[in-house]
C-alpha positions as CSV (number, residue, x, y, z in Angstrom):
1,M,-16.0,-31.1,68.9
2,N,-17.4,-34.6,68.7
3,K,-16.2,-37.2,66.3
4,I,-19.2,-36.8,63.9
5,D,-18.6,-33.1,63.5
6,S,-14.9,-33.7,62.9
7,N,-15.6,-36.3,60.1
8,T,-18.1,-34.0,58.5
9,V,-15.6,-31.1,58.5
10,T,-12.9,-33.3,57.0
11,L,-15.2,-34.6,54.4
12,K,-16.3,-31.1,53.4
13,R,-12.6,-30.1,53.2
14,K,-11.8,-33.0,50.9
15,I,-14.7,-32.2,48.6
16,L,-14.4,-28.4,48.6
17,R,-10.6,-28.2,48.3
18,P,-10.4,-29.3,44.7
19,I,-13.4,-27.3,43.7
20,R,-11.9,-24.1,45.2
21,A,-8.6,-24.9,43.4
22,N,-10.4,-25.2,40.1
23,L,-12.3,-22.0,40.7
24,R,-9.0,-20.2,41.4
25,K,-7.6,-21.5,38.0
26,I,-10.6,-20.1,36.2
27,G,-9.9,-16.6,37.4
28,E,-6.2,-16.9,36.5
29,E,-5.2,-14.7,33.5
30,S,-1.5,-15.7,32.9
31,G,-1.9,-16.8,29.3
32,T,-4.5,-14.4,27.9
33,S,-1.9,-12.0,26.3
34,A,-0.4,-14.9,24.3
35,V,-3.9,-16.0,23.2
36,E,-4.9,-12.5,22.2
37,F,-1.7,-12.0,20.3
38,A,-2.1,-15.3,18.4
39,L,-5.7,-14.3,17.4
40,L,-5.0,-10.7,16.4
41,S,-1.4,-10.8,15.0
42,P,-2.4,-12.3,11.6
43,I,-5.0,-9.6,11.1
44,F,-2.6,-6.9,12.1
45,I,0.2,-8.2,9.9
46,L,-2.1,-8.4,6.9
47,L,-3.2,-4.8,7.6
48,V,0.3,-3.5,7.8
49,L,1.4,-5.4,4.6
50,G,-1.6,-4.1,2.8
51,M,-0.8,-0.5,3.8
52,V,2.8,-1.0,2.6
53,A,1.8,-2.5,-0.7
54,Y,-0.9,0.1,-1.4
55,G,1.6,2.8,-0.3
56,I,4.1,1.6,-2.9
57,Y,1.3,1.6,-5.6
58,F,0.3,5.2,-4.7
59,G,4.0,6.2,-4.6
60,A,4.4,4.8,-8.1
61,S,1.3,6.6,-9.2
62,N,2.6,9.9,-7.7
63,S,6.0,9.4,-9.4
64,L,4.3,8.9,-12.8
65,Q,2.3,12.1,-12.3
66,Q,5.5,13.9,-11.5
67,I,7.3,12.5,-14.5
68,A,4.5,13.7,-16.8
69,A,4.5,17.2,-15.2
70,D,8.3,17.5,-15.4
71,A,8.4,16.2,-19.0
72,A,5.7,18.7,-19.9
73,R,7.7,21.6,-18.3
74,T,10.8,20.4,-20.2
75,A,8.8,20.4,-23.5
76,I,8.0,24.1,-23.3
77,A,11.5,24.9,-24.6
78,G,10.6,23.2,-28.0
79,L,9.5,25.5,-30.9
80,N,7.3,22.9,-32.6
81,Q,5.7,19.6,-31.8
82,T,8.7,17.6,-33.1
83,E,11.1,19.4,-30.9
84,R,8.8,19.1,-27.9
85,Q,8.5,15.3,-28.5
86,A,12.3,15.0,-28.7
87,L,12.6,16.9,-25.4
88,V,10.1,14.7,-23.7
89,A,11.8,11.6,-25.0
90,G,15.1,12.8,-23.8
91,F,13.7,13.7,-20.4
92,V,12.0,10.4,-19.9
93,K,15.0,8.4,-21.0
94,N,17.5,10.3,-18.8
95,N,15.4,10.9,-15.7
96,A,12.6,8.3,-15.3
97,S,14.8,5.8,-13.5
98,G,15.5,8.3,-10.7
99,Y,11.9,8.4,-9.6
100,P,10.9,6.0,-6.8
101,F,9.0,2.8,-7.6
102,V,9.3,3.3,-11.4
103,D,11.1,0.9,-13.7
104,S,11.8,3.0,-16.8
105,G,11.7,-0.1,-19.0
106,K,8.0,-0.5,-18.4
107,L,7.2,3.1,-19.1
108,T,5.5,4.3,-22.3
109,Y,4.6,7.9,-23.2
110,Q,3.0,10.1,-25.8
111,A,3.7,13.8,-26.3
112,T,1.3,15.7,-28.6
113,D,-0.2,19.1,-29.1
114,S,-3.7,19.3,-27.6
115,T,-6.5,18.6,-30.0
116,A,-8.9,20.8,-27.9
117,D,-6.6,23.8,-27.7
118,G,-3.6,24.4,-30.0
119,N,-1.9,26.4,-27.3
120,Q,-1.5,23.4,-25.0
121,F,0.8,20.5,-25.0
122,V,-0.1,17.1,-23.5
123,V,2.2,14.5,-22.1
124,S,0.6,11.1,-21.3
125,I,2.4,8.3,-19.5
126,Q,1.4,4.7,-19.0
127,Y,3.2,2.3,-16.7
128,D,2.9,-1.5,-16.4
129,A,2.7,-1.8,-12.6
130,S,2.3,-5.6,-12.6
131,N,5.7,-6.1,-10.8
132,L,4.7,-4.1,-7.8
133,P,4.2,-6.1,-4.6
134,I,0.5,-5.2,-4.3
135,W,-0.4,-8.0,-6.7
136,N,1.0,-10.6,-4.3
137,L,-1.6,-9.9,-1.6
138,L,-4.8,-11.9,-1.3
139,P,-6.4,-12.4,-4.8
140,S,-9.9,-11.9,-3.4
141,L,-9.1,-8.3,-2.5
142,A,-10.2,-5.5,-4.7
143,M,-7.2,-4.3,-6.6
144,P,-6.5,-1.3,-8.9
145,Q,-5.6,-1.8,-12.5
146,T,-2.2,-3.1,-13.4
147,T,-1.6,-0.2,-15.8
148,I,-1.2,3.3,-14.3
149,S,-2.0,6.2,-16.6
150,R,-1.2,9.8,-15.9
151,R,-1.1,12.9,-18.0
152,S,-0.1,16.5,-17.8
153,T,-1.1,19.5,-19.9
154,I,0.9,22.7,-20.1
155,R,0.4,25.9,-22.0
156,I,2.8,26.6,-24.8
157,G,4.3,30.1,-25.0
158,G,3.4,33.0,-22.7
159,I,0.3,33.8,-20.7
């Protein structure tokens, strides 16, 4: 090899070596997992917290429906509307705090004979759900009402 060829080869190596090193770095993937996690974790965490908050809201709603149904079943033992109302009041006072996600102090109820059918008794329950964690999410999200209302109707007497 002559001296000119040797210098050309050396020059090419000096120029191409940093370019090749940079090209190898571009193909390197050692930090991509951390970047993907940093981009997606806030969305995932918000999604999980939203599911938990809405789950608590739906749990409270289900508990209220169960309280109304149980109170209506308890009211069957009453002979008239006054006795049925007293039975419902006693049931709600003694048992409402045992249902999940329900604060019995924020619970209101009405127990009346049905106006549409005199053989039916209606128990209506309203709950102020403003202390549930769903209201602490993003304010721009569509939220349900802060008052949950449920009712249960039961037939008085036999079939």
